[in-house]
C-alpha positions, 0 to 999 in steps of 0.5 A: 911206443907210448911213454917209452921215448923215441922209436926209430923208423925201420924199413921192416916197420914201414913195410908192415904198415904199408901192407896193413894199410893197403888191405881191409882183410884184417890179416894174421901175422902170418899173412903180414909175413908173407906180404912183407917177404915179397919185398924183403925176402930175408925178413924173419917171422920174429921180426914181424911179430916184434914190429906188430907189437911195437906198432900196436903199442905206438897206436899205429895199428890195432891188434884184434884178439878174438879169444884164444883162437886167433889174432888179427891186425887192423891198419886203421888205428882209429876207434871203430866197430867190427863185424865178425862172420862166425862161419868164415872168419871175415872181419869187416869195419863198420861205418857206425858212429861211435857211442861214447855214451856207453862209456858213461853208462858203464861208469855209472853202473859199476863205479869205475872209470871207463876210458874206451870200449871195443865192440864187435858184432857176430853173425854170418856174412852175406857170402856165408848166408848165400852158401847156406841158403842153397 
C-alpha cells in the first residue's frame, strides 16, 4: 500500500491480478470471485474484496465507481479514459491521449490544486445502437 510499508505477495492477490489483467471487460468483484474460484475453490468473497481494496491502494488496479449502482475493476492501472454504455453497462478503455491541461484549467478556475482527473464518456455502444435500430 502506498505509504504503509511492505505488502507481501499472496497467491490470492496474484490470482486476482491475473484475472483482471487477462480481461478487458472491467468486471465486478463477483466476476473476479468466480474466476479466482476456478483455480482456488476455497477462496472466500471477503478475501476477494479485501485483496481488491489492497490492490487498488497499491496502484496495481483501478476501482471504477459509477454512482451507487455498481463498482467495476480495471486491471490497467495507468491513467486512461473510459466509455460507458448506458444501456448494457459495457465499459471500454479509450486510446485517447490524456489531457493534463485540464488539470491546469481547473486549478486556475477554482484556485485549488488538481493532481489528476478521471473522465468517462456515456452513450450507447455499437451493439445497443444496432439492436435499437431494428
